[in-house]
PDB file of N, CA, C and O in Angstrom:
ATOM      1  N   MET A   1       0.833  -1.178   0.000  1.00  0.00           N
ATOM      2  CA  MET A   1       0.000   0.000   0.000  1.00  0.00           C
ATOM      3  C   MET A   1       0.882   1.246   0.000  1.00  0.00           C
ATOM      4  O   MET A   1       0.903   2.009   0.966  1.00  0.00           O
ATOM      5  N   ALA A   2       1.584   1.432  -1.065  1.00  0.00           N
ATOM      6  CA  ALA A   2       2.450   2.593  -1.207  1.00  0.00           C
ATOM      7  C   ALA A   2       1.702   3.689  -1.964  1.00  0.00           C
ATOM      8  O   ALA A   2       0.748   3.408  -2.689  1.00  0.00           O
ATOM      9  N   PRO A   3       2.132   4.922  -1.797  1.00  0.00           N
ATOM     10  CA  PRO A   3       1.505   5.995  -2.556  1.00  0.00           C
ATOM     11  C   PRO A   3       1.775   5.818  -4.050  1.00  0.00           C
ATOM     12  O   PRO A   3       2.755   5.184  -4.441  1.00  0.00           O
ATOM     13  N   ASP A   4       0.913   6.374  -4.862  1.00  0.00           N
ATOM     14  CA  ASP A   4       1.085   6.209  -6.298  1.00  0.00           C
ATOM     15  C   ASP A   4       2.263   7.029  -6.825  1.00  0.00           C
ATOM     16  O   ASP A   4       2.789   7.909  -6.144  1.00  0.00           O
ATOM     17  N   ARG A   5       2.650   6.717  -8.036  1.00  0.00           N
ATOM     18  CA  ARG A   5       3.842   7.328  -8.626  1.00  0.00           C
ATOM     19  C   ARG A   5       3.668   8.830  -8.832  1.00  0.00           C
ATOM     20  O   ARG A   5       4.612   9.593  -8.627  1.00  0.00           O
ATOM     21  N   ALA A   6       2.490   9.258  -9.230  1.00  0.00           N
ATOM     22  CA  ALA A   6       2.252  10.680  -9.465  1.00  0.00           C
ATOM     23  C   ALA A   6       2.403  11.481  -8.179  1.00  0.00           C
ATOM     24  O   ALA A   6       2.966  12.576  -8.189  1.00  0.00           O
ATOM     25  N   ALA A   7       1.901  10.938  -7.072  1.00  0.00           N
ATOM     26  CA  ALA A   7       2.032  11.634  -5.789  1.00  0.00           C
ATOM     27  C   ALA A   7       3.492  11.700  -5.360  1.00  0.00           C
ATOM     28  O   ALA A   7       3.940  12.717  -4.831  1.00  0.00           O
ATOM     29  N   SER A   8       4.231  10.626  -5.584  1.00  0.00           N
ATOM     30  CA  SER A   8       5.648  10.615  -5.224  1.00  0.00           C
ATOM     31  C   SER A   8       6.443  11.602  -6.069  1.00  0.00           C
ATOM     32  O   SER A   8       7.328  12.288  -5.556  1.00  0.00           O
ATOM     33  N   LEU A   9       6.133  11.676  -7.358  1.00  0.00           N
ATOM     34  CA  LEU A   9       6.817  12.645  -8.217  1.00  0.00           C
ATOM     35  C   LEU A   9       6.459  14.078  -7.832  1.00  0.00           C
ATOM     36  O   LEU A   9       7.299  14.975  -7.897  1.00  0.00           O
ATOM     37  N   GLY A  10       5.218  14.283  -7.436  1.00  0.00           N
ATOM     38  CA  GLY A  10       4.810  15.603  -6.959  1.00  0.00           C
ATOM     39  C   GLY A  10       5.543  15.988  -5.690  1.00  0.00           C
ATOM     40  O   GLY A  10       5.975  17.130  -5.539  1.00  0.00           O
ATOM     41  N   ASP A  11       5.685  15.036  -4.776  1.00  0.00           N
ATOM     42  CA  ASP A  11       6.422  15.294  -3.542  1.00  0.00           C
ATOM     43  C   ASP A  11       7.894  15.564  -3.830  1.00  0.00           C
ATOM     44  O   ASP A  11       8.511  16.419  -3.195  1.00  0.00           O
ATOM     45  N   LEU A  12       8.451  14.832  -4.787  1.00  0.00           N
ATOM     46  CA  LEU A  12       9.850  15.029  -5.150  1.00  0.00           C
ATOM     47  C   LEU A  12      10.067  16.413  -5.757  1.00  0.00           C
ATOM     48  O   LEU A  12      11.055  17.080  -5.447  1.00  0.00           O
ATOM     49  N   SER A  13       9.151  16.845  -6.618  1.00  0.00           N
ATOM     50  CA  SER A  13       9.296  18.175  -7.211  1.00  0.00           C
ATOM     51  C   SER A  13       9.104  19.268  -6.166  1.00  0.00           C
ATOM     52  O   SER A  13       9.772  20.301  -6.225  1.00  0.00           O
ATOM     53  N   THR A  14       8.206  19.057  -5.215  1.00  0.00           N
ATOM     54  CA  THR A  14       8.032  20.023  -4.134  1.00  0.00           C
ATOM     55  C   THR A  14       9.294  20.106  -3.281  1.00  0.00           C
ATOM     56  O   THR A  14       9.708  21.197  -2.888  1.00  0.00           O
ATOM     57  N   ALA A  15       9.902  18.966  -2.995  1.00  0.00           N
ATOM     58  CA  ALA A  15      11.149  18.950  -2.224  1.00  0.00           C
ATOM     59  C   ALA A  15      12.269  19.649  -2.991  1.00  0.00           C
ATOM     60  O   ALA A  15      13.100  20.329  -2.388  1.00  0.00           O
ATOM     61  N   ALA A  16      12.299  19.490  -4.310  1.00  0.00           N
ATOM     62  CA  ALA A  16      13.309  20.170  -5.128  1.00  0.00           C
ATOM     63  C   ALA A  16      13.121  21.683  -5.074  1.00  0.00           C
ATOM     64  O   ALA A  16      14.098  22.431  -5.022  1.00  0.00           O
ATOM     65  N   VAL A  17      11.878  22.131  -5.088  1.00  0.00           N
ATOM     66  CA  VAL A  17      11.602  23.570  -4.989  1.00  0.00           C
ATOM     67  C   VAL A  17      12.025  24.102  -3.620  1.00  0.00           C
ATOM     68  O   VAL A  17      12.596  25.189  -3.524  1.00  0.00           O
ATOM     69  N   VAL A  18      11.748  23.344  -2.570  1.00  0.00           N
ATOM     70  CA  VAL A  18      12.172  23.749  -1.220  1.00  0.00           C
ATOM     71  C   VAL A  18      13.691  23.851  -1.162  1.00  0.00           C
ATOM     72  O   VAL A  18      14.230  24.825  -0.638  1.00  0.00           O
ATOM     73  N   GLY A  19      14.384  22.847  -1.701  1.00  0.00           N
ATOM     74  CA  GLY A  19      15.844  22.866  -1.702  1.00  0.00           C
ATOM     75  C   GLY A  19      16.409  24.010  -2.524  1.00  0.00           C
ATOM     76  O   GLY A  19      17.364  24.665  -2.105  1.00  0.00           O
ATOM     77  N   ALA A  20      15.827  24.256  -3.694  1.00  0.00           N
ATOM     78  CA  ALA A  20      16.309  25.350  -4.542  1.00  0.00           C
ATOM     79  C   ALA A  20      16.097  26.704  -3.880  1.00  0.00           C
ATOM     80  O   ALA A  20      16.955  27.582  -3.966  1.00  0.00           O
ATOM     81  N   THR A  21      14.961  26.872  -3.223  1.00  0.00           N
ATOM     82  CA  THR A  21      14.688  28.124  -2.530  1.00  0.00           C
ATOM     83  C   THR A  21      15.694  28.347  -1.404  1.00  0.00           C
ATOM     84  O   THR A  21      16.212  29.452  -1.240  1.00  0.00           O
ATOM     85  N   LEU A  22      15.968  27.305  -0.634  1.00  0.00           N
ATOM     86  CA  LEU A  22      16.955  27.445   0.440  1.00  0.00           C
ATOM     87  C   LEU A  22      18.347  27.675  -0.114  1.00  0.00           C
ATOM     88  O   LEU A  22      19.132  28.408   0.486  1.00  0.00           O
ATOM     89  N   CYS A  23      18.667  27.073  -1.232  1.00  0.00           N
ATOM     90  CA  CYS A  23      19.981  27.274  -1.841  1.00  0.00           C
ATOM     91  C   CYS A  23      20.155  28.734  -2.259  1.00  0.00           C
ATOM     92  O   CYS A  23      21.240  29.298  -2.117  1.00  0.00           O
ATOM     93  N   VAL A  24      19.096  29.338  -2.770  1.00  0.00           N
ATOM     94  CA  VAL A  24      19.171  30.739  -3.183  1.00  0.00           C
ATOM     95  C   VAL A  24      19.302  31.650  -1.964  1.00  0.00           C
ATOM     96  O   VAL A  24      20.130  32.561  -1.960  1.00  0.00           O
ATOM     97  N   PHE A  25      18.502  31.416  -0.944  1.00  0.00           N
ATOM     98  CA  PHE A  25      18.505  32.313   0.205  1.00  0.00           C
ATOM     99  C   PHE A  25      19.647  32.055   1.177  1.00  0.00           C
ATOM    100  O   PHE A  25      20.213  33.004   1.720  1.00  0.00           O
ATOM    101  N   GLU A  26      19.997  30.803   1.406  1.00  0.00           N
ATOM    102  CA  GLU A  26      21.035  30.465   2.369  1.00  0.00           C
ATOM    103  C   GLU A  26      22.415  30.366   1.730  1.00  0.00           C
ATOM    104  O   GLU A  26      23.425  30.483   2.425  1.00  0.00           O
ATOM    105  N   ARG A  27      22.472  30.156   0.435  1.00  0.00           N
ATOM    106  CA  ARG A  27      23.720  29.996  -0.319  1.00  0.00           C
ATOM    107  C   ARG A  27      24.576  28.855   0.223  1.00  0.00           C
ATOM    108  O   ARG A  27      25.804  28.934   0.230  1.00  0.00           O
ATOM    109  N   SER A  28      23.915  27.804   0.674  1.00  0.00           N
ATOM    110  CA  SER A  28      24.605  26.627   1.174  1.00  0.00           C
ATOM    111  C   SER A  28      23.974  25.397   0.525  1.00  0.00           C
ATOM    112  O   SER A  28      22.870  24.992   0.888  1.00  0.00           O
ATOM    113  N   LEU A  29      24.677  24.816  -0.425  1.00  0.00           N
ATOM    114  CA  LEU A  29      24.135  23.667  -1.149  1.00  0.00           C
ATOM    115  C   LEU A  29      23.961  22.435  -0.257  1.00  0.00           C
ATOM    116  O   LEU A  29      22.931  21.769  -0.360  1.00  0.00           O
ATOM    117  N   PRO A  30      24.931  22.097   0.626  1.00  0.00           N
ATOM    118  CA  PRO A  30      24.719  20.924   1.488  1.00  0.00           C
ATOM    119  C   PRO A  30      23.513  21.085   2.428  1.00  0.00           C
ATOM    120  O   PRO A  30      22.759  20.135   2.638  1.00  0.00           O
ATOM    121  N   TYR A  31      23.337  22.271   2.982  1.00  0.00           N
ATOM    122  CA  TYR A  31      22.190  22.515   3.866  1.00  0.00           C
ATOM    123  C   TYR A  31      20.881  22.403   3.084  1.00  0.00           C
ATOM    124  O   TYR A  31      19.927  21.780   3.551  1.00  0.00           O
ATOM    125  N   ALA A  32      20.838  22.998   1.906  1.00  0.00           N
ATOM    126  CA  ALA A  32      19.629  22.958   1.086  1.00  0.00           C
ATOM    127  C   ALA A  32      19.309  21.529   0.657  1.00  0.00           C
ATOM    128  O   ALA A  32      18.145  21.128   0.655  1.00  0.00           O
ATOM    129  N   ALA A  33      20.326  20.764   0.295  1.00  0.00           N
ATOM    130  CA  ALA A  33      20.108  19.375  -0.107  1.00  0.00           C
ATOM    131  C   ALA A  33      19.614  18.538   1.070  1.00  0.00           C
ATOM    132  O   ALA A  33      18.726  17.701   0.906  1.00  0.00           O
ATOM    133  N   GLY A  34      20.178  18.757   2.244  1.00  0.00           N
ATOM    134  CA  GLY A  34      19.740  18.027   3.436  1.00  0.00           C
ATOM    135  C   GLY A  34      18.298  18.317   3.792  1.00  0.00           C
ATOM    136  O   GLY A  34      17.538  17.407   4.121  1.00  0.00           O
ATOM    137  N   VAL A  35      17.920  19.581   3.726  1.00  0.00           N
ATOM    138  CA  VAL A  35      16.533  19.955   4.030  1.00  0.00           C
ATOM    139  C   VAL A  35      15.590  19.383   2.973  1.00  0.00           C
ATOM    140  O   VAL A  35      14.495  18.930   3.308  1.00  0.00           O
ATOM    141  N   ALA A  36      15.992  19.395   1.709  1.00  0.00           N
ATOM    142  CA  ALA A  36      15.143  18.843   0.648  1.00  0.00           C
ATOM    143  C   ALA A  36      14.939  17.347   0.844  1.00  0.00           C
ATOM    144  O   ALA A  36      13.828  16.849   0.660  1.00  0.00           O
ATOM    145  N   VAL A  37      15.986  16.626   1.212  1.00  0.00           N
ATOM    146  CA  VAL A  37      15.860  15.184   1.460  1.00  0.00           C
ATOM    147  C   VAL A  37      14.973  14.924   2.673  1.00  0.00           C
ATOM    148  O   VAL A  37      14.129  14.029   2.645  1.00  0.00           O
ATOM    149  N   ALA A  38      15.161  15.704   3.738  1.00  0.00           N
ATOM    150  CA  ALA A  38      14.333  15.544   4.935  1.00  0.00           C
ATOM    151  C   ALA A  38      12.866  15.858   4.632  1.00  0.00           C
ATOM    152  O   ALA A  38      11.969  15.166   5.112  1.00  0.00           O
ATOM    153  N   PHE A  39      12.627  16.898   3.836  1.00  0.00           N
ATOM    154  CA  PHE A  39      11.262  17.267   3.472  1.00  0.00           C
ATOM    155  C   PHE A  39      10.608  16.163   2.643  1.00  0.00           C
ATOM    156  O   PHE A  39       9.445  15.825   2.861  1.00  0.00           O
ATOM    157  N   PHE A  40      11.366  15.598   1.682  1.00  0.00           N
ATOM    158  CA  PHE A  40      10.831  14.507   0.869  1.00  0.00           C
ATOM    159  C   PHE A  40      10.536  13.282   1.727  1.00  0.00           C
ATOM    160  O   PHE A  40       9.514  12.622   1.538  1.00  0.00           O
ATOM    161  N   ALA A  41      11.425  12.977   2.666  1.00  0.00           N
ATOM    162  CA  ALA A  41      11.202  11.826   3.546  1.00  0.00           C
ATOM    163  C   ALA A  41       9.961  12.036   4.416  1.00  0.00           C
ATOM    164  O   ALA A  41       9.191  11.101   4.636  1.00  0.00           O
ATOM    165  N   LEU A  42       9.769  13.245   4.903  1.00  0.00           N
ATOM    166  CA  LEU A  42       8.583  13.547   5.708  1.00  0.00           C
ATOM    167  C   LEU A  42       7.312  13.406   4.885  1.00  0.00           C
ATOM    168  O   LEU A  42       6.327  12.837   5.355  1.00  0.00           O
ATOM    169  N   ARG A  43       7.327  13.920   3.657  1.00  0.00           N
ATOM    170  CA  ARG A  43       6.150  13.809   2.789  1.00  0.00           C
ATOM    171  C   ARG A  43       5.867  12.350   2.437  1.00  0.00           C
ATOM    172  O   ARG A  43       4.712  11.927   2.398  1.00  0.00           O
ATOM    173  N   LEU A  44       6.933  11.579   2.180  1.00  0.00           N
ATOM    174  CA  LEU A  44       6.760  10.165   1.859  1.00  0.00           C
ATOM    175  C   LEU A  44       6.215   9.408   3.066  1.00  0.00           C
ATOM    176  O   LEU A  44       5.342   8.554   2.915  1.00  0.00           O
ATOM    177  N   LEU A  45       6.715   9.707   4.249  1.00  0.00           N
ATOM    178  CA  LEU A  45       6.209   9.082   5.471  1.00  0.00           C
ATOM    179  C   LEU A  45       4.733   9.424   5.685  1.00  0.00           C
ATOM    180  O   LEU A  45       3.947   8.561   6.076  1.00  0.00           O
ATOM    181  N   ALA A  46       4.361  10.664   5.433  1.00  0.00           N
ATOM    182  CA  ALA A  46       2.959  11.059   5.574  1.00  0.00           C
ATOM    183  C   ALA A  46       2.079  10.337   4.556  1.00  0.00           C
ATOM    184  O   ALA A  46       0.972   9.909   4.884  1.00  0.00           O
ATOM    185  N   ASP A  47       2.565  10.201   3.331  1.00  0.00           N
ATOM    186  CA  ASP A  47       1.798   9.477   2.305  1.00  0.00           C
ATOM    187  C   ASP A  47       1.649   8.006   2.663  1.00  0.00           C
ATOM    188  O   ASP A  47       0.586   7.419   2.461  1.00  0.00           O
ATOM    189  N   LEU A  48       2.716   7.407   3.196  1.00  0.00           N
ATOM    190  CA  LEU A  48       2.635   6.007   3.612  1.00  0.00           C
ATOM    191  C   LEU A  48       1.666   5.835   4.778  1.00  0.00           C
ATOM    192  O   LEU A  48       0.922   4.856   4.825  1.00  0.00           O
ATOM    193  N   ALA A  49       1.669   6.777   5.718  1.00  0.00           N
ATOM    194  CA  ALA A  49       0.741   6.712   6.844  1.00  0.00           C
ATOM    195  C   ALA A  49      -0.700   6.834   6.359  1.00  0.00           C
ATOM    196  O   ALA A  49      -1.593   6.140   6.846  1.00  0.00           O
ATOM    197  N   GLU A  50      -0.914   7.719   5.398  1.00  0.00           N
ATOM    198  CA  GLU A  50      -2.268   7.886   4.862  1.00  0.00           C
ATOM    199  C   GLU A  50      -2.719   6.634   4.112  1.00  0.00           C
ATOM    200  O   GLU A  50      -3.884   6.246   4.193  1.00  0.00           O
ATOM    201  N   ALA A  51      -1.800   6.003   3.384  1.00  0.00           N
ATOM    202  CA  ALA A  51      -2.156   4.790   2.648  1.00  0.00           C
ATOM    203  C   ALA A  51      -2.410   3.624   3.591  1.00  0.00           C
ATOM    204  O   ALA A  51      -3.282   2.797   3.324  1.00  0.00           O
ATOM    205  N   ALA A  52      -1.665   3.543   4.688  1.00  0.00           N
ATOM    206  CA  ALA A  52      -1.802   2.413   5.609  1.00  0.00           C
ATOM    207  C   ALA A  52      -2.971   2.587   6.573  1.00  0.00           C
ATOM    208  O   ALA A  52      -3.687   1.627   6.857  1.00  0.00           O
ATOM    209  N   ILE A  53      -3.168   3.790   7.071  1.00  0.00           N
ATOM    210  CA  ILE A  53      -4.157   4.011   8.126  1.00  0.00           C
ATOM    211  C   ILE A  53      -5.453   4.587   7.573  1.00  0.00           C
ATOM    212  O   ILE A  53      -6.542   4.165   7.961  1.00  0.00           O
ATOM    213  N   GLY A  54      -5.336   5.536   6.679  1.00  0.00           N
ATOM    214  CA  GLY A  54      -6.542   6.131   6.110  1.00  0.00           C
ATOM    215  C   GLY A  54      -6.437   7.645   6.063  1.00  0.00           C
ATOM    216  O   GLY A  54      -5.384   8.230   6.318  1.00  0.00           O
ATOM    217  N   ASP A  55      -7.565   8.256   5.728  1.00  0.00           N
ATOM    218  CA  ASP A  55      -7.610   9.708   5.621  1.00  0.00           C
ATOM    219  C   ASP A  55      -7.220  10.373   6.933  1.00  0.00           C
ATOM    220  O   ASP A  55      -7.484   9.849   8.015  1.00  0.00           O
ATOM    221  N   TYR A  56      -6.603  11.506   6.821  1.00  0.00           N
ATOM    222  CA  TYR A  56      -6.195  12.356   7.938  1.00  0.00           C
ATOM    223  C   TYR A  56      -5.040  11.792   8.760  1.00  0.00           C
ATOM    224  O   TYR A  56      -4.665  12.396   9.764  1.00  0.00           O
ATOM    225  N   ALA A  57      -4.464  10.654   8.368  1.00  0.00           N
ATOM    226  CA  ALA A  57      -3.307  10.127   9.093  1.00  0.00           C
ATOM    227  C   ALA A  57      -2.105  11.038   8.906  1.00  0.00           C
ATOM    228  O   ALA A  57      -1.298  11.202   9.822  1.00  0.00           O
ATOM    229  N   ASP A  58      -1.981  11.636   7.715  1.00  0.00           N
ATOM    230  CA  ASP A  58      -0.872  12.553   7.486  1.00  0.00           C
ATOM    231  C   ASP A  58      -1.016  13.810   8.340  1.00  0.00           C
ATOM    232  O   ASP A  58      -0.018  14.381   8.780  1.00  0.00           O
ATOM    233  N   HIS A  59      -2.248  14.240   8.574  1.00  0.00           N
ATOM    234  CA  HIS A  59      -2.472  15.401   9.444  1.00  0.00           C
ATOM    235  C   HIS A  59      -2.147  15.059  10.895  1.00  0.00           C
ATOM    236  O   HIS A  59      -1.586  15.880  11.622  1.00  0.00           O
ATOM    237  N   ALA A  60      -2.494  13.872  11.304  1.00  0.00           N
ATOM    238  CA  ALA A  60      -2.160  13.437  12.665  1.00  0.00           C
ATOM    239  C   ALA A  60      -0.649  13.345  12.849  1.00  0.00           C
ATOM    240  O   ALA A  60      -0.125  13.722  13.897  1.00  0.00           O
ATOM    241  N   LEU A  61       0.046  12.846  11.839  1.00  0.00           N
ATOM    242  CA  LEU A  61       1.506  12.768  11.896  1.00  0.00           C
ATOM    243  C   LEU A  61       2.114  14.170  11.993  1.00  0.00           C
ATOM    244  O   LEU A  61       3.031  14.395  12.784  1.00  0.00           O
ATOM    245  N   SER A  62       1.618  15.094  11.208  1.00  0.00           N
ATOM    246  CA  SER A  62       2.112  16.471  11.268  1.00  0.00           C
ATOM    247  C   SER A  62       1.849  17.087  12.638  1.00  0.00           C
ATOM    248  O   SER A  62       2.706  17.782  13.184  1.00  0.00           O
ATOM    249  N   GLY A  63       0.678  16.837  13.185  1.00  0.00           N
ATOM    250  CA  GLY A  63       0.360  17.347  14.516  1.00  0.00           C
ATOM    251  C   GLY A  63       1.274  16.774  15.585  1.00  0.00           C
ATOM    252  O   GLY A  63       1.712  17.494  16.482  1.00  0.00           O
ATOM    253  N   LEU A  64       1.563  15.484  15.495  1.00  0.00           N
ATOM    254  CA  LEU A  64       2.482  14.868  16.455  1.00  0.00           C
ATOM    255  C   LEU A  64       3.888  15.443  16.333  1.00  0.00           C
ATOM    256  O   LEU A  64       4.570  15.636  17.339  1.00  0.00           O
ATOM    257  N   LEU A  65       4.321  15.717  15.111  1.00  0.00           N
ATOM    258  CA  LEU A  65       5.634  16.333  14.922  1.00  0.00           C
ATOM    259  C   LEU A  65       5.691  17.741  15.507  1.00  0.00           C
ATOM    260  O   LEU A  65       6.703  18.134  16.087  1.00  0.00           O
ATOM    261  N   VAL A  66       4.612  18.495  15.356  1.00  0.00           N
ATOM    262  CA  VAL A  66       4.563  19.835  15.941  1.00  0.00           C
ATOM    263  C   VAL A  66       4.592  19.754  17.459  1.00  0.00           C
ATOM    264  O   VAL A  66       5.302  20.522  18.108  1.00  0.00           O
ATOM    265  N   LEU A  67       3.827  18.829  18.031  1.00  0.00           N
ATOM    266  CA  LEU A  67       3.843  18.664  19.484  1.00  0.00           C
ATOM    267  C   LEU A  67       5.213  18.225  19.983  1.00  0.00           C
ATOM    268  O   LEU A  67       5.672  18.692  21.025  1.00  0.00           O
ATOM    269  N   ALA A  68       5.871  17.330  19.248  1.00  0.00           N
ATOM    270  CA  ALA A  68       7.209  16.883  19.642  1.00  0.00           C
ATOM    271  C   ALA A  68       8.205  18.033  19.560  1.00  0.00           C
ATOM    272  O   ALA A  68       9.043  18.190  20.448  1.00  0.00           O
ATOM    273  N   ALA A  69       8.121  18.839  18.504  1.00  0.00           N
ATOM    274  CA  ALA A  69       9.029  19.972  18.372  1.00  0.00           C
ATOM    275  C   ALA A  69       8.777  21.012  19.461  1.00  0.00           C
ATOM    276  O   ALA A  69       9.717  21.623  19.969  1.00  0.00           O
ATOM    277  N   THR A  70       7.516  21.209  19.817  1.00  0.00           N
ATOM    278  CA  THR A  70       7.189  22.149  20.886  1.00  0.00           C
ATOM    279  C   THR A  70       7.720  21.649  22.216  1.00  0.00           C
ATOM    280  O   THR A  70       8.270  22.424  22.998  1.00  0.00           O
ATOM    281  N   GLY A  71       7.560  20.367  22.476  1.00  0.00           N
ATOM    282  CA  GLY A  71       8.092  19.791  23.709  1.00  0.00           C
ATOM    283  C   GLY A  71       9.597  19.848  23.751  1.00  0.00           C
ATOM    284  O   GLY A  71      10.180  20.091  24.808  1.00  0.00           O
ATOM    285  N   TYR A  72      10.240  19.629  22.615  1.00  0.00           N
ATOM    286  CA  TYR A  72      11.701  19.689  22.544  1.00  0.00           C
ATOM    287  C   TYR A  72      12.189  21.104  22.794  1.00  0.00           C
ATOM    288  O   TYR A  72      13.223  21.303  23.430  1.00  0.00           O
ATOM    289  N   ALA A  73      11.446  22.094  22.295  1.00  0.00           N
ATOM    290  CA  ALA A  73      11.849  23.493  22.455  1.00  0.00           C
ATOM    291  C   ALA A  73      11.732  23.956  23.905  1.00  0.00           C
ATOM    292  O   ALA A  73      12.375  24.931  24.295  1.00  0.00           O
ATOM    293  N   GLN A  74      10.929  23.276  24.697  1.00  0.00           N
ATOM    294  CA  GLN A  74      10.760  23.664  26.098  1.00  0.00           C
ATOM    295  C   GLN A  74      11.982  23.336  26.946  1.00  0.00           C
ATOM    296  O   GLN A  74      12.184  23.922  28.009  1.00  0.00           O
ATOM    297  N   PHE A  75      12.800  22.391  26.469  1.00  0.00           N
ATOM    298  CA  PHE A  75      13.962  21.975  27.277  1.00  0.00           C
ATOM    299  C   PHE A  75      15.212  22.602  26.833  1.00  0.00           C
ATOM    300  O   PHE A  75      16.269  22.350  27.412  1.00  0.00           O
TER     301      PHE A  75
END
């Protein structure tokens, strides 16, 4: 139950745009590439969660990540 190819290609192109934007603004290719890979992995994980669990699983995953980041920022 993997996401379809069109969704994966869309996520990949979105990650490329994120990386290119960071490369222009930050002028650091390794940082931009790392963020683009992390963004693509997050989108792929969300798509896999949605395919395995159902609708709104990707939103729940995003919410959990926000809560984890908020908790991490408190320490």
